[in-house]
C-alpha positions, -999 to +999 in steps of 0.1 A: +000+000+000+012+035-009+024+057+019+009+087+001-025+102+006-040+085-024-041+048-030-022+034-059+006+009-065+031+000-092+004-014-114-017+019-114-013+040-145-017+076-133-021+086-170-034+059-193-027+065-230-050+049-256-048+049-294-073+067-315-104+048-327-103+044-365-132+019-368-159+031-345-171+059-322-157+072-289-185+081-266-179+100-233-204+103-204-204+120-171-209+109-135-231+077-132-237+078-094-255+045-091-280+050-120-278+015-135-310+019-156-296+049-175-262+033-178-277+001-194-294+023-221-260+038-230-243+004-231-271-010-253-266+019-278-229+010-284-221-007-318-194-033-324-163-010-325-175+018-303-158+027-270-172+042-239-153+066-216-166+075-181-153+105-162-156+087-129-180+086-099-197+053-107-212+050-073-231+067-044-263+088-043-282+067-069-303+036-063-280+009-075-243+016-069-235-021-065-253-029-098-233-002-116-200-015-103-208-051-111-218-042-146-187-021-154-164-045-135-177-074-158-174-053-190-139-041-181-129-077-178-147-092-207-144-063-231-114-042-218-109-024-252-144-009-250-148+004-215-125+030-200-130+047-166-111+076-150-110+076-112-133+100-095-135+114-060-162+089-051-140+059-062-114+074-038-140+077-011-149+040-015-113+030-013-109+051+019-141+037+034-129+001+029-096+009+046-114+027+075-137-003+081-106-026+079-090-005+106-121-004+128-128-042+127-091-050+131-087-027+161-118-042+178-103-076+173-070-066+188-088-051+218-105-085+222-139-070+216-151-101+196-185-099+212-189-064+199-178-075+164-203-104+164-231-079+173-224-054+145-255-056+123-259-020+113-240+012+105-251+028+137-235+000+157-202+008+139-205+044+149-212+033+185-177+017+185-162+052+184-165+051+222-142+022+222-118+034+196-104+069+202-099+080+167-124+108+158-109+115+123-115+079+114-152+080+122-156+116+108-143+103+074-167+074+075-196+096+083-186+120+055-188+092+029-221+079+045-236+113+042-225+116+005-241+083-006-217+056+007-243+038+028-245+009+003-207+001+007-207+002+045-238-021+045-221-045+020-190-047+042-211-055+073-231-081+053-199-098+040-185-099+075-217-115+088-218-142+062-181-150+064-168-135+032-146-113+054-129-129+083-102-119+108-071-141+109-039-133+128-051-098+135-057-091+098-089-090+077-090-118+052-112-114+021-124-146+005-127-151-033-165-145-029-160-110-014-171-083-038-156-057-014-123-072-024-132-069-061-142-033-056-110-025-039-088-041-066-109-026-094-109+010-081-073+012-071-062+004-107-083+031-123-061+059-139-065+095-128-063+108-164-072+091-197-055+105-228-068+093-262-042+098-289-048+102-326-058+128-352-079+148-327-068+137-292-088+143-261-085+138-223-109+124-198-104+134-161-128+136-133-127+172-120-102+192-141-068+189-157-042+194-129-015+208-153-013+230-184-008+216-218+029+220-219+035+203-186+011+175-196+030+169-228+062+165-206+044+140-184+033+120-215+068+119-227+082+112-192+072+088-164+034+097-165+032+100-127+013+126-108+021+139-074-004+140-046-013+176-051-020+170-088-041+139-080-061+159-054-068+186-080-078+160-107-103+144-083-117+174-064-113+207-083-144+229-088-151+264-102-148+288-072-143+260-047-159+271-015-135+254+010-101+252-008-084+277-031-060+250-042-090+231-056-105+260-076-103+253-113-075+275-127-046+252-139-053+253-177-060+288-189-058+290-227-059+321-249-090+327-269-072+322-302-058+288-292-085+271-272-103+256-302-074+244-322-040+242-304-051+226-271-064+192-263-101+190-257-109+177-221-140+160-207-148+163-170-177+158-145-177+162-107-197+194-106-233+192-118-239+217-147-273+224-130-256+242-101-256+280-101-219+286-106-211+256-129-211+257-166-212+229-192-185+246-213-153+262-199-141+278-231-109+293-217-099+258-207-112+239-237-131+217-213-166+202-214-184+192-182-208+162-187-222+159-152-259+161-157-269+150-122-278+116-136-288+102-102-316+128-102-324+133-139-321+097-151-302+108-182-267+112-197-254+138-220-233+117-244-206+131-266-192+115-297-156+127-295-149+116-330-179+131-349-180+160-324-217+156-317-238+151-286-271+136-276-292+129-245-299+093-235-327+093-209-351+070-191-374+099-181-386+132-192-357+155-201-356+187-181-351+222-196-318+225-177-304+194-192-316+205-227-298+238-222-266+221-211-267+198-242-273+229-264-242+247-250-221+216-255-234+210-290-227+246-300-192+244-287-185+211-305-197+227-337-173+255-332-144+231-327-154+211-358-157+242-379-122+254-368-107+220-374-122+219-409-109+254-416-074+244-405-077+212-426-087+232-457-059+257-451-034+229-448-048+212-479-046+245-498-011+251-486+000+216-496-017+220-530+001+252-538+033+238-524+030+208-546+019+230-576+050+252-571+072+221-569+058+206-601+060+240-619+097+243-609+104+207-620+087+214-653+108+245-659+140+226-652+130+198-676+122+224-703+155+241-698+174+208-699+154+198-730+161+232-747+198+228-739+200+194-755+183+207-787+210+234-792+237+225-820+270+215-804+303+229-815+324+204-834 
């Protein structure tokens, strides 16, 4: 286990680089937050060579977090080329909660409170153990995740302990092969913090915001592709005008107006619902699109085709005006990018045409000169 604030090991790719898709579509969606019904609609819409990219936050708040994780866990194993997920702050919260519960259960065992362990049937009974374990921070962090939708995970942990999928052996928790808590832990800790999709028109997928500017990111891509803890924190938690932390306010990637549509890499994020007052679907000066449509409430996704530069709404319910407006802002921005790319392509084609024409004209003149020289009578 890493000694740093965030959990990753040698197998974790901080920045995962993927090739462009030349035979299908690349679709990007925002936070899922336990909405399995809407996710299944998106998955069913995928064709043979299509890929799906998720900005993170698979779990919490919605009705079926466990179902979402099981679905994406299975797909990532059976069709790893098609499903790609960036780590979000709620995946990080899940990892932290599993570690906290591990500590609480292990400490109670070491304190020979086995009777207390045997009687734990609910979340409230875990909180009651705070009187036995003097570690307020531990329980505050657990309560924070519980308040933000993590109840399902705590209840799953308790259930697996009760039925024997989690046992304590030699003062350590032992997870059997039947434990899905173990699968969640292994699945989430391998998720990258940033996905970079290479190709003709590259793009990035990160949960909250790009933690570095384009020049520094290029250096990371050409280097060890590792982020430090401050960069990871920003990638997972940044928000526009963050209320509690200046270091988490989105600011890292300011791009000049003339460059943002052409010379910077388009980035897709989530984390902050576009329905909130101070959040926007498009951050033009950062060439960033926010796809968080509060899916756990609105039962829909705004889905972007990153190759065709189009977007659509996939919904299980009536679509609200707020979601329609966000979709319109994103669609308009994608059209701008596509138009600028076509203009640049046409300019390049025109430049190459005239360059080729000049080359051919020059070669033709040389040939005529040489031919004329050969036709001249030679002195004998």
